[in-house]
C-alpha positions, -999 to +999 in steps of 0.1 A: +001-001-001+012+037-008+011+061+016+006+096+003+033+121+004+025+159+014+032+181-020+064+195-021+069+232-029+091+237-063+087+270-067+080+267-098+073+298-122+052+298-152+067+296-182+061+318-215+042+293-233+017+285-200+010+322-197+004+322-233-022+298-228-035+314-201-038+345-219-019+366-199+012+368-223+016+369-263+037+358-286+038+384-313+059+363-337+035+332-341+014+326-368-018+315-354-047+297-379-081+284-372-074+248-361-112+248-344-132+220-359-168+215-341-189+236-320-174+261-293-177+246-259-198+260-232-184+278-203-178+255-174-188+274-146-224+281-146-221+313-129-201+336-153-230+354-166-239+366-131-203+372-123-200+394-154-230+414-152-222+421-116-186+432-123-202+453-150-224+467-130-200+478-099-179+491-127-209+515-145-196+540-168-162+535-160-159+505-182-171+507-220-170+471-239-164+468-276-176+433-292-164+426-327-188+409-353-166+378-353-169+373-313-186+345-296-225+352-287-216+348-248-195+375-251-212+400-273-239+400-251-220+422-231-208+446-255-218+482-250-215+487-292-208+459-321-190+465-348-159+462-373-125+468-359-123+507-373-164+511-361-155+504-325-119+519-321-141+555-330-168+545-306-142+539-281-129+571-286-158+589-287-165+576-248-139+601-230-159+593-198-146+555-197-120+547-183-116+511-192-121+498-227-123+465-227-118+453-266-131+417-272-116+415-307-075+408-314-046+425-305-043+453-336-077+463-327-071+470-294-038+489-304-061+510-329-082+519-296-054+531-278-043+550-304-074+567-309-086+575-278-073+599-248-042+592-227-064+589-195-082+563-209-070+525-209-076+499-233-077+464-220-076+430-241-090+403-223-064+377-238-030+386-250-027+354-270-058+368-292-036+378-326-045+380-361-027+355-383-027+384-410-018+405-391+011+387-376+025+378-416+039+415-416+067+425-388+084+458-386+116+444-396+104+425-427+086+458-440+116+477-437+136+451-454+112+454-483+112+492-483+149+490-485+148+460-515+124+489-529+148+515-527+177+493-543+156+487-573+153+529-574+113+523-574+111+539-539+100+570-542+073+561-566+058+539-542+031+549-519+018+522-487-011+514-481-021+496-454-051+477-446-064+484-409-058+446-402-024+453-391-005+464-361+005+495-348+041+491-365+032+489-396+007+517-393+035+536-384+057+525-410+028+535-437+024+569-419+065+577-417+060+571-459+033+592-466+008+565-469-028+559-456-050+532-438-079+514-456-108+495-448-126+471-467-152+496-471-129+524-483-100+501-502-108+519-536-108+554-524-078+548-505-060+530-534-075+561-558-058+586-533-025+566-534-022+565-571-029+606-573+003+608-550+028+584-568+031+554-597+029+524-572+015+513-544+032+486-515-005+471-500+002+456-465-007+430-454-034+413-472-032+405-508-065+392-517-078+428-505-051+445-524-058+426-560-093+425-555-102+462-552-073+470-579-086+445-603-123+444-596-129+478-583-103+496-605-099+479-636-064+469-633-050+439-645-037+405-628-003+414-645-002+447-626+001+429-598+029+413-582+030+391-548+060+405-523+071+373-501+090+385-470+103+349-466+127+349-497+155+373-512+141+403-529+107+391-517+109+366-546+106+394-574+134+411-600+142+442-604+123+439-635+091+429-620+095+457-596+100+481-619+069+474-639+044+465-612+016+489-599+005+469-571+029+451-550+012+427-527+024+417-494+020+380-489-002+380-466-045+367-457-069+358-436-064+321-422-105+323-424-114+342-455-084+322-475-102+290-466-128+296-493-121+280-525-142+280-561-147+247-554-170+258-520-194+284-543-194+256-565-209+231-541-232+252-523-248+262-557-251+225-568-265+223-531-290+248-534-305+262-562-308+298-566-286+309-536-268+338-538-232+339-528-219+369-507-184+371-499-158+392-481-128+409-503-104+393-480-116+360-502-090+348-529-096+362-564-112+333-580-138+331-552-142+372-554-148+367-592-174+340-592-197+355-563-230+373-569-217+401-542-188+415-523-186+436-492-171+441-460-186+427-426-210+461-427-218+454-463-228+418-456-250+427-428-269+453-442-274+433-477-289+406-456-312+429-438-325+445-471-330+410-489-365+394-493-380+370-475-375+334-488-342+344-503-312+320-499-277+331-490-243+315-485-218+337-468-181+337-467-171+353-436-164+342-402-189+316-389-197+332-356-213+362-379-227+341-400-247+320-375-259+353-361-272+365-393-289+332-395-306+333-363-316+371-367-332+366-402-357+329-397-374+342-431-342+334-449-321+304-456-282+318-444-255+292-447-216+294-445-200+288-476-179+262-466-193+226-456-160+223-434-174+245-407-146+264-383-145+298-366-114+321-362-095+307-332-078+340-323-110+357-322-126+332-298-098+331-277-118+360-259-142+335-243-165+343-210-140+331-187-112+357-197-141+385-197-148+378-165-117+380-151-112+409-169-139+426-157-137+414-122-098+424-118-110+459-133-140+462-106-114+455-076-087+483-087-062+459-107-055+468-146-045+437-164-038+432-200-031+461-209-027+474-244-004+504-248+012+517-281+046+538-276+044+577-285+068+578-312+047+544-330+013+565-321+025+599-339+028+581-372+004+555-371-022+581-363-009+602-390-018+574-417-055+573-400-059+606-402-048+602-438-075+578-442-102+601-426-094+629-448-100+610-480-133+620-498 
């Protein structure tokens, strides 16, 4: 018979990996994907909803909770406002009385909120490991090296950078330093028109698909006008001649969710659901966008389904949480996810109810956790790029 031994105090400190899994540290070098088959698990603690309500009520107007469209329902129910990343950042800036901005989204979104809010406001991300695989595909060091390649090719003076909102504060600051602007999926065409009025070429960061779709579909360029810069290859995998001939230099980045949709997905859903209309986000691949009936931003998708007639059928190519929410909100329409293999954005879904409760209860106790703070120099140039976008006609 074995006698139980008393536990030994090993004075073990949590490792960086353990802290990452707990959501209290971040790994900015990793490229996070969407490996999340099946349904999301229910919160393990049945009292979490009541605890979140109590903590939020205790904080009152001191806290303002932002919920991105792709968040879980269990989190969205506590959001004071919902929307896309830029709308939410602006909503936060419009609430100066809120001392704490709890951003239920991903890291780059919280950075944008910190850039646009006042110095007295503190932006909190409930899980620091909630990153964005697309934003992670362009680091400051890689983009600086790209600019060196463009300089050596003799084209940097002709290039205007345009960075998608789904980018880190460092990349937004790079854009601001080099006279460029930021864009959203709604105003990408206007941003490119502005950029081509300033220079002959555009470096589009970090989503190649949005850049290509906007240039070709919306502005009449050809696929031959576009080249893809691969940061993992010498000189981006491009020759000097290719850089000099290109109008659009696209960064080799993509959204892990929207990138999963294929031409086969479109063909299969049309065969399975006669009369279905395919509506996709412009972060999808060019062949998917070309085969779709409609293409638009998250806000466009929401408005299109709100306006759609009863009985209409829709296959939506965007994140599953939003698609499910839209299907539930429109029982008079048939709304399905475009891909048969159902999957969520795993990084968005790191913001779950346990993390939100921990955040709110900590704030209610006067302890600020997981604060996102952009340094002054980065903020200055990132804000300049954002302000150029706000000034677009």
